[in-house]
C-alpha positions, 0 to 999 in steps of 0.5 A, a space after each residue: 346902809 350900816 350907818 343907817 342901821 346903827 342909830 336904829 339899833 341904838 334907839 331900840 336898845 334904849 327903848 328896850 332898856 326903858 321897858 325893862 326898867 318900867 316892868 321892874 318898877 311896876 312889879 315892885 308895886 303890884 303882881 307882875 301878872 296884873 301888869 299889862 303892855 298898856 301899863 308899860 306903854 304909859 310909863 315909858 310914854 309910847 303907844 301900846 303898839 310900839 311895845 310890840 315893835 321892841 318885844 315880840 310878846 309880853 313873855 319876851 319882855 319878861 324874859 328880858 327883865 329876868 335876863 337883866 336881873 340875873 346878869 346884874 345880880 350875879 355880877 354884884 354877888 361875884 364882885 362882893 365875894 371878890 372884894 371881900 376876899 381881897 380885904 380879908 386875905 390882907 388880915 390874918 385874923 379873918 377867914 376870907 372865905 366866910 367873909 366872902 359868903 357874908 358879903 354875898 349874903 348882904 349883897 343879895 339882900 341889898 339887891 332886893 332892897 333896890 329891885 323888889 320887883 325881881 323876887 315878886 316876878 320869880 316867886 310868881 313864875 315858880 308857882 306856874 305849872 309846867 316848864 315855861 321859858 321864864 322858869 327855865 331861866 330862873 333855874 339857870 340863875 339858881 344853878 349859877 348862884 349855887 355854883 358860886 356858893 359851892 366854890 366858896 364853901 369848898 374853899 372854906 372846907 379846904 381851909 378847915 373852917 367848916 365842921 368836917 361833916 358839913 353837907 356842902 350842897 345842903 349848906 348852899 341850899 340853906 344859904 339861898 333859902 335863908 335869903 329867900 325867907 328874909 325877902 318873902 317875909 319883908 315883901 309880905 309885911 311891906 317892910 323891905 328895910 326889915 330884910 336888911 336889918 335882920 340879914 346880919 343876924 340871920 347870916 350869923 346863925 347860918 354861919 355858926 351852923 357851919 363852923 368847925 369851932 364855935 368861933 373863928 374870929 370876931 371879924 367873921 360874925 
C-alpha cells in the first residue's frame, strides 16, 4: 500500500508545483483576479477538472502560491543578510549590519524582478475588504519580514551606527515602504528594470537618514 501511495503523492506535488508556477507566470502578465482555473489548466496542459483534484478551490491554489512566495522570499532575504554579514565582518572598514540591510533591500528588489506576479497578487489582496485567508498570510509574511529588519536595526543600534533617537519600528516600516514604492512604480510603468536601477540610490537615501554620522564608510553606501 505504501509503495502505491508514494508515486501518487510525488505526482501530486509535481502537478501542484506546476500550477503554482503557472499562476505566478500569468499574474506577471495580468491581474490575478482575471486568472481562471481554465487559464491555469491550459498553461499546465491538464483539464480544468484536474485543477480541482490538486487544489480544493481557487483560493487554496492562491494560498499555495503565496506560501511558496513567502518561503522563497524570506529564505533569500535571510541568505542575503547572512552572506553580507560574513563578508563585511572580515573588513573592518565596513559596518556589517548596514551592509546586511542593503543586501536585504537589493535581494527583495531582485526577487520582484524575477517574480512580478507576487506583488501584483499581494497588492490586489490587500485591497479586498475583510480578513481573508490570503490577507492573513500576507500579514504573517510582513511580520516575519519586520522581525528580520528589527534584528538588523537593533544590532546596528547596539554598534552605535545609528542616530541615538532612531525609531526602529518606523525605520523597519520605511524600509519595506521604500521597496514597495519602487515596485509599485515599476509595475505601473511596465519597466521592472527601473526598480533595480534605482534601488541603490533609494537605499542610500534611506541609510543616510539612519546614520549616527554623515558617513560610516564608503563600503556602506
